[in-house]
TORKOL-4160 file (C-alpha; in steps of 0.2 Angstrom, whole numbers, padded with zeros to 4 digits, m for minus):
177
<pt num="1" X="0000" Y="0000" Z="0000"/>
<pt num="2" X="0008" Y="0016" Z="m0005"/>
<pt num="3" X="0010" Y="0030" Z="0008"/>
<pt num="4" X="m0001" Y="0045" Z="0006"/>
<pt num="5" X="0007" Y="0062" Z="0000"/>
<pt num="6" X="0014" Y="0073" Z="0014"/>
<pt num="7" X="0002" Y="0086" Z="0019"/>
<pt num="8" X="0015" Y="0100" Z="0017"/>
<pt num="9" X="0020" Y="0103" Z="m0001"/>
<pt num="10" X="0038" Y="0109" Z="m0003"/>
<pt num="11" X="0041" Y="0121" Z="m0017"/>
<pt num="12" X="0059" Y="0115" Z="m0020"/>
<pt num="13" X="0074" Y="0108" Z="m0014"/>
<pt num="14" X="0080" Y="0113" Z="0004"/>
<pt num="15" X="0097" Y="0121" Z="0007"/>
<pt num="16" X="0102" Y="0106" Z="0018"/>
<pt num="17" X="0098" Y="0093" Z="0004"/>
<pt num="18" X="0107" Y="0104" Z="m0009"/>
<pt num="19" X="0123" Y="0106" Z="0002"/>
<pt num="20" X="0123" Y="0087" Z="0006"/>
<pt num="21" X="0120" Y="0081" Z="m0012"/>
<pt num="22" X="0134" Y="0092" Z="m0021"/>
<pt num="23" X="0149" Y="0086" Z="m0011"/>
<pt num="24" X="0143" Y="0068" Z="m0013"/>
<pt num="25" X="0141" Y="0070" Z="m0032"/>
<pt num="26" X="0158" Y="0077" Z="m0033"/>
<pt num="27" X="0165" Y="0063" Z="m0023"/>
<pt num="28" X="0156" Y="0050" Z="m0033"/>
<pt num="29" X="0163" Y="0056" Z="m0049"/>
<pt num="30" X="0180" Y="0058" Z="m0044"/>
<pt num="31" X="0182" Y="0076" Z="m0049"/>
<pt num="32" X="0199" Y="0073" Z="m0058"/>
<pt num="33" X="0207" Y="0080" Z="m0072"/>
<pt num="34" X="0215" Y="0063" Z="m0077"/>
<pt num="35" X="0212" Y="0052" Z="m0092"/>
<pt num="36" X="0195" Y="0045" Z="m0094"/>
<pt num="37" X="0203" Y="0028" Z="m0097"/>
<pt num="38" X="0194" Y="0026" Z="m0113"/>
<pt num="39" X="0202" Y="0023" Z="m0130"/>
<pt num="40" X="0210" Y="0038" Z="m0138"/>
<pt num="41" X="0201" Y="0035" Z="m0154"/>
<pt num="42" X="0188" Y="0045" Z="m0163"/>
<pt num="43" X="0181" Y="0061" Z="m0154"/>
<pt num="44" X="0196" Y="0063" Z="m0143"/>
<pt num="45" X="0201" Y="0081" Z="m0150"/>
<pt num="46" X="0182" Y="0086" Z="m0148"/>
<pt num="47" X="0183" Y="0080" Z="m0130"/>
<pt num="48" X="0199" Y="0090" Z="m0127"/>
<pt num="49" X="0191" Y="0105" Z="m0134"/>
<pt num="50" X="0176" Y="0103" Z="m0123"/>
<pt num="51" X="0186" Y="0100" Z="m0108"/>
<pt num="52" X="0198" Y="0115" Z="m0112"/>
<pt num="53" X="0183" Y="0126" Z="m0115"/>
<pt num="54" X="0175" Y="0121" Z="m0097"/>
<pt num="55" X="0192" Y="0124" Z="m0089"/>
<pt num="56" X="0193" Y="0142" Z="m0097"/>
<pt num="57" X="0175" Y="0145" Z="m0092"/>
<pt num="58" X="0179" Y="0140" Z="m0074"/>
<pt num="59" X="0194" Y="0152" Z="m0075"/>
<pt num="60" X="0184" Y="0166" Z="m0081"/>
<pt num="61" X="0172" Y="0164" Z="m0067"/>
<pt num="62" X="0186" Y="0164" Z="m0055"/>
<pt num="63" X="0191" Y="0181" Z="m0062"/>
<pt num="64" X="0173" Y="0187" Z="m0060"/>
<pt num="65" X="0173" Y="0181" Z="m0042"/>
<pt num="66" X="0190" Y="0190" Z="m0039"/>
<pt num="67" X="0183" Y="0207" Z="m0047"/>
<pt num="68" X="0167" Y="0206" Z="m0035"/>
<pt num="69" X="0179" Y="0202" Z="m0020"/>
<pt num="70" X="0190" Y="0217" Z="m0024"/>
<pt num="71" X="0176" Y="0229" Z="m0027"/>
<pt num="72" X="0165" Y="0223" Z="m0012"/>
<pt num="73" X="0177" Y="0217" Z="0001"/>
<pt num="74" X="0162" Y="0215" Z="0013"/>
<pt num="75" X="0157" Y="0200" Z="0003"/>
<pt num="76" X="0174" Y="0192" Z="0004"/>
<pt num="77" X="0170" Y="0180" Z="0018"/>
<pt num="78" X="0154" Y="0174" Z="0009"/>
<pt num="79" X="0162" Y="0172" Z="m0008"/>
<pt num="80" X="0179" Y="0165" Z="m0005"/>
<pt num="81" X="0173" Y="0147" Z="m0002"/>
<pt num="82" X="0163" Y="0148" Z="m0018"/>
<pt num="83" X="0178" Y="0154" Z="m0027"/>
<pt num="84" X="0189" Y="0140" Z="m0020"/>
<pt num="85" X="0177" Y="0128" Z="m0027"/>
<pt num="86" X="0177" Y="0136" Z="m0044"/>
<pt num="87" X="0196" Y="0135" Z="m0044"/>
<pt num="88" X="0195" Y="0117" Z="m0039"/>
<pt num="89" X="0183" Y="0114" Z="m0054"/>
<pt num="90" X="0195" Y="0123" Z="m0066"/>
<pt num="91" X="0209" Y="0111" Z="m0060"/>
<pt num="92" X="0199" Y="0096" Z="m0061"/>
<pt num="93" X="0195" Y="0101" Z="m0080"/>
<pt num="94" X="0214" Y="0103" Z="m0083"/>
<pt num="95" X="0215" Y="0122" Z="m0081"/>
<pt num="96" X="0219" Y="0132" Z="m0066"/>
<pt num="97" X="0235" Y="0140" Z="m0073"/>
<pt num="98" X="0227" Y="0157" Z="m0070"/>
<pt num="99" X="0216" Y="0153" Z="m0055"/>
<pt num="100" X="0225" Y="0149" Z="m0039"/>
<pt num="101" X="0216" Y="0146" Z="m0022"/>
<pt num="102" X="0228" Y="0157" Z="m0013"/>
<pt num="103" X="0230" Y="0171" Z="m0025"/>
<pt num="104" X="0224" Y="0187" Z="m0018"/>
<pt num="105" X="0209" Y="0194" Z="m0027"/>
<pt num="106" X="0217" Y="0211" Z="m0029"/>
<pt num="107" X="0233" Y="0203" Z="m0036"/>
<pt num="108" X="0223" Y="0193" Z="m0049"/>
<pt num="109" X="0213" Y="0208" Z="m0054"/>
<pt num="110" X="0228" Y="0219" Z="m0056"/>
<pt num="111" X="0239" Y="0207" Z="m0065"/>
<pt num="112" X="0228" Y="0205" Z="m0080"/>
<pt num="113" X="0232" Y="0217" Z="m0094"/>
<pt num="114" X="0214" Y="0223" Z="m0096"/>
<pt num="115" X="0199" Y="0217" Z="m0085"/>
<pt num="116" X="0186" Y="0207" Z="m0095"/>
<pt num="117" X="0170" Y="0217" Z="m0099"/>
<pt num="118" X="0160" Y="0205" Z="m0088"/>
<pt num="119" X="0171" Y="0210" Z="m0073"/>
<pt num="120" X="0161" Y="0226" Z="m0071"/>
<pt num="121" X="0155" Y="0225" Z="m0052"/>
<pt num="122" X="0138" Y="0233" Z="m0047"/>
<pt num="123" X="0138" Y="0247" Z="m0034"/>
<pt num="124" X="0129" Y="0237" Z="m0020"/>
<pt num="125" X="0131" Y="0220" Z="m0013"/>
<pt num="126" X="0114" Y="0213" Z="m0018"/>
<pt num="127" X="0117" Y="0216" Z="m0037"/>
<pt num="128" X="0134" Y="0210" Z="m0036"/>
<pt num="129" X="0128" Y="0194" Z="m0029"/>
<pt num="130" X="0115" Y="0193" Z="m0042"/>
<pt num="131" X="0127" Y="0195" Z="m0056"/>
<pt num="132" X="0138" Y="0181" Z="m0049"/>
<pt num="133" X="0122" Y="0170" Z="m0047"/>
<pt num="134" X="0118" Y="0174" Z="m0066"/>
<pt num="135" X="0135" Y="0169" Z="m0072"/>
<pt num="136" X="0135" Y="0153" Z="m0062"/>
<pt num="137" X="0117" Y="0149" Z="m0068"/>
<pt num="138" X="0122" Y="0152" Z="m0086"/>
<pt num="139" X="0138" Y="0142" Z="m0085"/>
<pt num="140" X="0129" Y="0128" Z="m0076"/>
<pt num="141" X="0115" Y="0128" Z="m0089"/>
<pt num="142" X="0128" Y="0127" Z="m0103"/>
<pt num="143" X="0137" Y="0113" Z="m0096"/>
<pt num="144" X="0121" Y="0103" Z="m0093"/>
<pt num="145" X="0117" Y="0106" Z="m0111"/>
<pt num="146" X="0134" Y="0100" Z="m0117"/>
<pt num="147" X="0133" Y="0083" Z="m0108"/>
<pt num="148" X="0125" Y="0073" Z="m0122"/>
<pt num="149" X="0140" Y="0078" Z="m0133"/>
<pt num="150" X="0155" Y="0072" Z="m0122"/>
<pt num="151" X="0160" Y="0054" Z="m0117"/>
<pt num="152" X="0157" Y="0046" Z="m0101"/>
<pt num="153" X="0170" Y="0053" Z="m0089"/>
<pt num="154" X="0170" Y="0070" Z="m0095"/>
<pt num="155" X="0151" Y="0070" Z="m0095"/>
<pt num="156" X="0151" Y="0065" Z="m0077"/>
<pt num="157" X="0163" Y="0078" Z="m0072"/>
<pt num="158" X="0154" Y="0092" Z="m0081"/>
<pt num="159" X="0137" Y="0086" Z="m0073"/>
<pt num="160" X="0145" Y="0086" Z="m0055"/>
<pt num="161" X="0152" Y="0104" Z="m0059"/>
<pt num="162" X="0136" Y="0110" Z="m0066"/>
<pt num="163" X="0127" Y="0103" Z="m0050"/>
<pt num="164" X="0139" Y="0112" Z="m0039"/>
<pt num="165" X="0136" Y="0128" Z="m0050"/>
<pt num="166" X="0118" Y="0126" Z="m0046"/>
<pt num="167" X="0121" Y="0125" Z="m0028"/>
<pt num="168" X="0131" Y="0141" Z="m0029"/>
<pt num="169" X="0117" Y="0150" Z="m0037"/>
<pt num="170" X="0106" Y="0145" Z="m0023"/>
<pt num="171" X="0119" Y="0150" Z="m0010"/>
<pt num="172" X="0121" Y="0167" Z="m0019"/>
<pt num="173" X="0103" Y="0171" Z="m0020"/>
<pt num="174" X="0094" Y="0162" Z="m0006"/>
<pt num="175" X="0106" Y="0155" Z="0006"/>
<pt num="176" X="0115" Y="0163" Z="0021"/>
<pt num="177" X="0132" Y="0156" Z="0016"/>
């Protein structure tokens, strides 16, 4: 006999469930930048391009976090853990040369010859967080759409990184990180 539905309908995932699922998903997928173990035959250059693009996207997102942290220092405590996760994603995807978890945000921003156009930071905390959330959402959606075009190990990695990005969106918009 099936259980009756709960009298309280929840409108979406709760913060605790999102925070519990994301690290588990990353642990299960291995989140490594190593070889997928598959044959290096057809499609390997396309896989390499997809991995390189994903790494560049993560590095660009790190730069965006750096710009917000530099412009809005009051948000640094909230944003640094998320930024460090994005750095780990870039490294797992084979990137990370530009992104370093210990680099100071001001050094990263000032070391680039010209800041990217997307690095303009709004004048208030709420809009700055909304801009980061929008960038995380767009990137997570793009990675989710790319899953069908890449082989198994890379698809699993992209799926876990996209899931982590979705958690970041939640933490930036709803959470009290």
